[in-house]
C-alpha positions as CSV (number, residue, x, y, z in Angstrom):
1,M,67.9,238.6,42.7
2,A,69.6,235.1,42.3
3,D,70.7,233.9,38.9
4,S,68.1,231.4,37.7
5,N,70.9,228.9,36.7
6,E,72.3,228.9,40.3
7,N,69.5,226.3,41.3
8,A,69.4,224.4,38.1
9,P,70.4,220.8,38.1
10,I,74.1,220.3,37.3
11,E,73.2,218.2,34.2
12,Q,71.3,221.2,32.6
13,L,74.1,223.6,32.9
14,K,76.4,224.5,29.9
15,I,80.1,224.4,30.2
16,C,80.4,228.2,30.5
17,Q,77.9,228.2,33.4
18,L,79.9,225.5,35.1
19,R,83.0,227.7,34.8
20,A,81.1,230.6,36.3
21,Q,80.2,228.4,39.3
22,G,83.8,227.1,39.6
23,L,82.8,223.5,38.8
24,L,86.0,222.5,36.9
25,E,85.9,218.8,37.7
26,E,82.4,218.7,36.0
27,I,84.0,220.5,32.9
28,D,86.8,217.9,32.8
29,R,84.2,215.1,32.8
30,R,82.3,216.7,29.8
31,S,85.4,217.3,27.7
32,T,87.3,214.0,27.8
33,D,86.8,213.4,24.0
34,P,85.6,216.6,22.5
35,T,83.6,216.6,19.3
36,V,82.4,220.3,19.3
37,V,83.7,223.8,20.3
38,C,81.5,226.7,21.5
39,G,81.6,229.5,18.9
40,K,81.0,232.0,21.7
41,C,83.4,231.2,24.4
42,G,85.6,228.5,22.9
43,A,84.9,225.7,25.4
44,K,85.4,222.2,24.0
45,A,82.8,219.5,24.8
46,N,81.9,215.8,24.1
47,H,78.3,216.8,23.0
48,A,76.8,219.7,21.2
49,A,74.1,220.0,24.0
50,Q,76.9,221.0,26.4
51,V,77.7,224.3,24.9
52,H,75.6,227.3,23.9
53,N,76.9,227.7,20.2
54,P,78.3,224.3,19.1
55,R,80.5,224.1,16.0
56,P,82.2,220.9,14.8
57,L,85.7,220.5,16.2
58,K,88.2,220.1,13.4
59,E,90.0,216.9,13.6
60,A,93.7,217.1,14.1
61,R,95.7,216.4,11.1
62,G,99.2,215.0,11.1
63,D,102.3,216.7,9.8
64,S,101.4,218.7,6.7
65,F,104.4,217.2,4.8
66,W,102.9,213.8,5.2
67,S,99.2,214.4,5.1
């Protein structure tokens, strides 16, 4: 039996599903300016809807001596 996600439109797939299908260019498009990280697989995404278990991505901080 085929995976139900195999026939889903690409816009509805989560990043881990894209990775499983080898659609790395689409992953790159969805992670140009990440704001969330998936708590399950660690994928970074621009929008929470693009991962299964979104968590806020911690902002990068400068050198600990100066910040």
